C-alpha positions as CSV (number, residue, x, y, z in Angstrom):
1,M,8.3,25.0,-36.4
2,Q,9.5,23.0,-39.6
3,T,8.3,24.2,-42.8
4,H,6.7,21.4,-44.1
5,M,5.1,19.6,-41.2
6,C,3.1,22.5,-38.2
7,V,3.4,25.2,-41.0
8,E,2.5,23.6,-43.8
9,A,-1.0,22.6,-41.7
10,A,-1.9,25.7,-40.3
11,T,-2.0,27.0,-43.7
12,R,-3.7,25.0,-45.2
13,H,-6.2,25.4,-42.3
14,G,-6.4,28.4,-41.9
15,A,-6.9,29.1,-45.7
16,D,-9.6,26.3,-45.7
17,L,-11.1,28.0,-42.9
18,G,-11.8,31.2,-45.2
19,Y,-8.9,33.3,-43.3
20,V,-6.5,35.6,-45.5
21,I,-2.7,33.9,-44.5
22,V,0.8,36.0,-44.4
23,L,3.6,32.9,-44.8
24,V,7.2,34.8,-43.6
25,D,9.4,32.4,-45.4
26,D,12.5,33.1,-43.4
27,A,10.2,33.1,-40.1
28,C,10.5,29.1,-40.0
29,A,13.1,26.6,-41.3
30,T,13.2,22.7,-42.1
31,R,15.4,19.3,-41.8
32,D,16.7,16.9,-44.4
33,L,14.6,14.6,-45.3
34,K,15.0,10.4,-46.4
35,F,13.3,8.4,-48.1
36,G,14.2,5.4,-49.2
37,E,18.1,5.7,-50.2
38,T,17.0,9.8,-51.0
39,V,18.2,12.3,-49.2
40,V,15.9,15.7,-49.8
41,P,18.5,18.2,-48.7
42,A,16.6,21.1,-46.1
43,K,16.2,24.5,-48.8
44,A,15.5,22.1,-51.3
45,V,11.9,20.6,-48.6
46,H,11.4,24.4,-47.4
47,A,11.2,25.3,-51.6
48,A,8.9,23.1,-52.7
49,V,6.4,23.8,-49.9
50,L,6.4,27.4,-50.0
51,A,6.1,26.6,-54.3
52,A,3.9,24.9,-52.9
53,M,0.9,27.7,-50.6
54,N,2.1,30.8,-52.2
55,G,-0.8,31.8,-54.0
56,T,-2.8,29.1,-53.4
57,Y,-3.7,28.8,-49.5
58,A,-1.4,32.3,-48.5
59,K,0.8,35.1,-50.2
60,V,4.5,33.9,-49.2
61,V,6.7,37.0,-47.9
62,A,10.3,37.7,-46.7
63,A,10.0,38.9,-42.7
64,A,11.6,42.4,-43.7
65,D,8.8,42.5,-45.9
66,V,5.8,42.4,-43.6
67,L,8.7,44.8,-40.7
68,A,8.1,47.4,-44.5
69,A,4.2,46.9,-44.7
70,L,3.2,47.5,-40.8
71,K,5.2,50.7,-40.9
């Protein structure tokens, strides 16, 4: 699943429905995007989407944090 597509849409929708969302940043990824002649590197796309989601629609955490919390 791509961070800027399915992951972002599901996160926003879940939050809009009232769910508390925890988004695991290193459990999703994306690809380079192109707009006109500008290529946006995947790493920048991923970071921008996570930055937009964090604190607004979700709590963005690393997988290690989730695993530690489950112990």
